[in-house]
C-alpha positions in Angstrom: 3.9 16.1 4.3 3.9 17.6 0.6 7.4 16.2 0.2 6.6 12.4 0.7 3.5 12.8 -1.9 5.7 14.3 -4.3 8.8 12.2 -4.2 6.1 9.0 -4.2 4.7 10.7 -7.5 7.8 11.1 -8.8 9.1 7.7 -7.8 6.0 6.4 -9.5 6.6 7.9 -12.4 10.2 7.4 -12.4 9.2 3.5 -12.5 6.7 4.0 -15.7 9.5 5.7 -17.0 12.1 2.8 -17.0 9.1 -0.2 -18.1 9.0 2.1 -20.9 12.3 2.4 -21.8 13.2 -1.3 -21.3 10.4 -1.5 -24.4 12.2 1.3 -26.7 16.0 1.0 -25.9 16.7 -2.7 -25.8 13.5 -3.7 -28.5 11.8 -6.2 -26.3 8.3 -6.6 -25.7 6.2 -4.0 -23.5 5.8 -5.8 -20.4 2.8 -4.7 -19.7 2.3 -6.3 -16.1 4.1 -4.2 -14.6 1.9 -1.2 -16.0 -0.7 -2.6 -14.7 1.0 -3.0 -11.2 1.8 0.1 -10.9 -1.8 2.0 -11.6 -3.2 -0.6 -9.5 -0.3 0.1 -6.8 -1.6 4.0 -7.3 -5.2 3.5 -7.3 -6.0 2.4 -3.1 -4.6 6.2 -2.6 -7.4 7.8 -5.1 -10.0 5.9 -2.9 -8.7 6.9 0.5 -9.0 10.2 -0.7 -12.3 9.8 -1.7 -13.2 8.3 1.6 -11.7 11.2 3.6 -13.3 13.7 0.9 -17.1 11.9 1.8 -16.0 12.7 5.6 -17.3 16.5 4.7 -20.6 15.0 4.3 -20.7 13.8 8.7 -21.5 17.2 9.8 -24.7 18.2 7.5 -25.7 13.9 7.2 -24.1 11.8 9.6 -25.7 8.3 8.0 -24.7 8.9 4.5 -21.3 10.5 5.6 -20.8 7.7 7.7 -22.2 4.9 5.2 -20.1 6.5 2.4 -16.7 6.8 4.4 -17.1 3.0 5.7 -18.1 1.6 2.0 -14.9 3.6 0.5 -12.7 2.7 3.3 -13.7 -1.4 3.0 -12.7 -0.7 -0.7 -9.6 1.3 -0.3 -8.5 -1.9 2.6 -9.5 -4.6 -0.3 -7.7 -2.6 -2.8 -4.2 -1.8 -0.4 -2.5 -5.1 -1.2 -2.0 -3.8 -4.7 -0.1 -0.6 -3.4 2.9 -3.1 -1.8 2.3 -5.7 -4.5 5.7 -4.0 -6.3 7.7 -5.3 -4.1 7.1 -9.2 -5.4 8.5 -7.8 -8.9 11.9 -8.4 -7.2 12.0 -12.5 -8.3 12.7 -10.8 -11.9 10.1 -13.3 -13.7 9.9 -11.3 -16.3 13.6 -12.2 -17.6 14.0 -14.9 -20.3 17.0 -16.5 -20.5 18.6 -15.2 -23.5 16.9 -11.5 -22.3 18.8 -8.7 -24.5 18.2 -6.6 -21.4 21.3 -6.1 -19.3 20.8 -7.4 -15.8 22.1 -3.8 -14.1 19.3 -2.1 -15.9 16.8 -4.8 -14.4 18.1 -4.6 -11.0 17.2 -0.6 -11.0 13.8 -1.3 -12.5 12.7 -3.6 -10.2 14.0 -2.1 -7.4 12.7 0.8 -7.9 9.2 -1.0 -8.7 9.4 -2.8 -5.2 10.5 0.7 -3.5 7.6 2.8 -5.6 5.5 0.0 -3.7 6.5 0.0 -0.4 6.1 4.4 -0.3 2.9 3.9 -1.7 1.8 1.5 1.0 3.5 4.0 3.7 1.4 6.9 2.0 -1.8 5.0 2.2 -0.9 3.9 5.6 -0.5 7.2 6.9 -3.0 9.3 5.2 -5.0 6.4 6.9 -3.6 7.2 10.1 -4.0 10.6 9.7 -7.8 10.0 9.2 -8.2 7.8 12.0 -6.7 9.9 14.4 -8.7 13.3 13.2 -12.1 11.4 13.3 -11.8 9.1 16.5 -8.8 10.6 18.6 -8.8 14.4 18.2 -6.4 16.7 15.7 -3.2 16.3 18.3 0.0 14.9 16.7 0.8 13.2 19.9 -2.5 11.2 19.4 -0.3 9.4 16.5 1.3 7.5 18.7 -1.9 6.2 20.7 -2.3 2.3 21.6 -5.2 2.4 19.1 -3.8 4.1 16.6 -1.1 1.7 16.8 -3.1 -1.2 16.6 -4.9 0.2 13.5 -1.7 0.5 11.9 -0.8 -2.6 12.8 -3.6 -4.7 11.4 -3.7 -2.9 8.4 0.0 -3.9 7.6 -1.1 -7.4 8.5 -4.0 -7.6 6.3 -1.6 -6.0 3.7 0.7 -9.2 4.4 -1.9 -11.6 3.8 -3.3 -9.6 0.6 0.5 -10.0 -0.8 0.4 -14.1 -0.4 -3.1 -14.5 -1.3 -2.1 -12.2 -4.5 0.8 -14.0 -5.1 0.6 -17.8 -4.5 -3.0 -18.1 -4.6 -3.0 -15.6 -8.0 -6.2 -13.8 -6.5 -7.1 -10.4 -7.2 -9.3 -7.6 -5.2 -12.5 -7.8 -7.8 -12.3 -11.6 -7.2 -14.9 -10.7 -4.1 -17.4 -10.4 -6.9 -17.3 -14.2 -7.1 -17.5 -15.0 -3.6 -18.0 -18.5 -3.8 -15.2 -19.1 -6.2 -12.8 -17.7 -3.8 -14.1 -19.1 -0.9 -13.3 -22.0 -2.5 -9.9 -21.3 -4.2 -8.8 -19.9 -0.5 -10.4 -23.5 1.1 -8.6 -25.8 -1.4 -5.4 -23.8 -0.7 -5.2 -23.6 3.2 -6.1 -27.2 3.0 -2.5 -28.4 1.7 -0.1 -29.1 4.5 2.1 -26.5 5.4 0.1 -23.5 3.8 -1.3 -21.8 7.2 2.2 -21.6 8.5 3.6 -20.4 5.1 0.8 -18.0 4.9 1.6 -16.8 8.5 5.4 -16.6 8.0 5.1 -14.3 4.9 2.5 -12.0 6.6 4.2 -11.5 9.6 7.2 -10.7 8.0 6.3 -8.4 5.1 3.8 -6.6 7.7 7.4 -6.0 10.1 9.6 -4.9 6.8 6.8 -2.2 6.2 6.1 -1.3 9.7 9.9 -0.6 9.5 9.5 1.4 6.6 6.7 3.2 7.8 8.5 4.3 11.4 11.5 5.4 9.1 9.6 7.7 6.7 6.5 9.0 8.9 8.4 9.0 12.3 10.1 12.3 11.3 6.8 14.1 9.9 4.9 12.9 13.2 7.9 14.0 15.6 8.2 17.4 13.6 4.4 18.0 13.8 4.6 17.1 17.7 7.5 19.5 18.1 5.5 22.5 16.0 2.4 21.9 18.1 4.8 22.1 21.2 6.1 25.3 20.0 3.0 27.0 18.9 1.9 26.1 22.7 4.6 28.0 24.4 4.4 31.0 22.3 1.4 31.3 22.9 
């Protein structure tokens, strides 16, 4: 797990360096939205760590601890699509026709941004998965594959896909919930147009499946390793 966290941090740092280097090396205007999106992609992890820390309050004051975990958990879920939103940078929308930056540089830049978004999402969901198993099911690695845990992870990934759709096509941000009536009207007007519901469902499901596969690739070996370690410990005992 430590290697995954360190790798994610280094990938985010590398993405930041590439964005800054683009402006310095090729003397172009700094594309600040990319830097903002990197920051927003990292932010959910901080919220989740705070929610995890709040769980420590549960044995001392169950009411306060529960409220803190729920509120921070909802804020985390609201911010989580920002983690994977970096995937949408692959559209190369920052380039102009006379852009002096070589295409090869922008290709590795947007791939790094996209992969940092994927890994940030995987880390977020894995930490949430870990917290759910520990608080609800128990602390055994085999419980990671419990149907309820799989259902929660699948639901979170579908919500991430929905959030990415709303952000890309409606230009909705997480903090727009501060104005619920305006947000509701915007969403209602969008989905009143023909074909938008099907497009949203297709987008959300497609991205959820992709993120789920990446989650399986990264997290699967970690969980299997934990399971083997637990089995070996029981045999030794």
